[in-house]
N, C-alpha and C positions, 0 to 999 in steps of 0.2 A: 697475198690472197689466201694462203694457208693459214694463217691467224684470224682472217677473217670466216674462214670454213670452222676453223677451232672454236671460236668463240659462238657463230651460230647453232654449234653441235651442242655445246657447254649449256647453251640456253634452252635448247630443244631437249636435252637430257632433264634437266632442273625442271622443265616444265612437264615432261612427262612423269617423272618421280612423284610432282607433288598432285597430279591426278591418279597415278596407281595407287597412293594411299588412303584415298577416298574409299568408305565402306559403307553401305547402305546402313539404315538406323534400322532396327526392329525395335518398335515399341513391344515391350513385357506386357502392356493392359492400359487399361481405362481405370483409373483410379475413382473408386465412387465413397461417397461423403461415409465417414463413420466404419468403413471395412478396410482392416489392415491387409495389407499385400506383402509378401515375403519373396527373395530369392539371393542369390550370392554374386558378389562383386569381387572381379580379379584385382590383383596389385596392379595399379597404372598410374596412381598420382591423381588429383585433382583436377589438372586442367588437360588431361588424355580423353578427348572425345570415343577414341578407338575402345577406351575399357571401360565406358561409363555403361550404365544402365539406363534405359528410357522408359519414362513412365508417362501417360499425359492424362489432364482430365479436362473438361469443359463446364465453364459457367454459364448459366443463362440468363443470369442479372449480377449486377455489381454485387461482390460479398466480401466479407474480413473472412479470410482464409487461415487456418492453421496447417503447417504440414510438418509432421514429427517423424526423423528417422531414427532407429535404435541399430546397435550392433546386436546381432544374435550370437557373436563370439567374441570373445574378449580381445582379439589381436586385431579386429578391425578399429579403425578409428574414420568413422563415418561421415562424410560430408553431401552438400547436394548443390545444384544449381538450380535455379526457377528461370525459365525464359518465357517469351509470348511467342505463341504459335508452335508448331510441330515441321519437324524437318525431316528431308528424304534421305541424306548423307551427312556423313561426318564431315566430308569437305566443306558444307557451309559454316562450320565454326573456325576455320582457316588454321588447323591445327591448334588450337587453344579454345578450353570452353570458358577460360577466365580471360584472356586478352584477345581473342580473334574479333572478326568482322561482328558477329550478334551480341549486343550489348545483355546480360545478364539482367532479369529485375531483381533479384538477390544471390547471394551465397550463404549458405546457413551451414554453421560446423561449431562444436564446442558450444552449444547453446544450453542444454539440459544432462544432468547426470546420467550414465548409464543404467539401465535397468539393475536390480538387485544381483549379486552374483557375476557378473559381466564387466565390472571395472576393467578399463584397459588403456591404452593410452589415449588421453586427454577425454573430450564429452563427446555426446550426441548433438546431431543439429536438430533444430526446430525453427520453425520460421512462422510468424504471424504478419499477415500484410491484405491490405486492403487492395481488390483487385475490380479490373471491370468485367462485364460477360466478354467471354472470349475462350479460348483453345490454348491451355498452355503446356510445356514439357518441363518436366523435373528430369535431370541429367544425374544420378545418384553415383557417387564414386567412392574409393577412397581415399584416404589424406597422408595420414604419416604412418600406416599401419604395421604392426609388429610380426613379422613374418610375410611368408612369400603368397598365403591368401590360395585359392577363393575364398571368401568370408559370405557369411548368411546375414542378412540383415532385414527389418521390416521397415516398413513406410506407410503412413496414414495420411489422409486427408479429413480433417476436420473431427480429428478424436482425441480422447484423452494422452495425456504425454506418458501414460504407462499402459496403452491397449495392446501392446505387443507381449507383455509378461503375462502369459498364458501358461507359462509353465508349471507345473506341480515337482518339487524339488525332488530327486531321485529317492535320497534315506527315506523321506516320507511315503513315497509310493512303496517303495518295498516294506516298510514297516507296516503299513496298512493291508497289503496284499496279504502278508505272514499272518495279523492278526484275523483277517476273514477267515484264511484257511484253517487256521486252529480253532476258532470260534465255530465253523461249520463243523470240523472234525467232532469237537465237544459235544456238540449238540446233536449229533447224529449218533453217536454212541453213548447217550445216555447222560453224560459228565454234568450236565447243567440242570 
């Protein structure tokens, strides 16, 4: 009888620990075609539903879709999963984005080069896929990143592969600012 109670207690404890791990999924936003978004993702690995960032988008008709992710810090090795539908909590994935009960439509990783000046571990993800009308989820995560994170990234639906590269290099910015100040001062004091 004690063994039966011990086994029952172990089963209940196992069930409780599985349900206690479920976390509500908060979508960071809805992707719009051609509008890049950015956020940061913690270190957690590509299959961990608890550390992924979730984005959604809706297609009103069948379409060829391009999804591009870029690191904005060199230590990040970005990757993402594409799923049909939206989800309420991480328990729906059964503990794994890649091998849980919900089959991904695609997994993207190491498909295109990193943006200039951001070379890091491996490459950046990009997926081009024909999709029917409906709502979709992107679970964005790190893969084999270098360091503890979190890392900033950029994600875009139907944009060019380099749309996240809107940075002006710091040395050029300082040079232009300095030349502007010198030119303004020289003009003001009649040196030109």
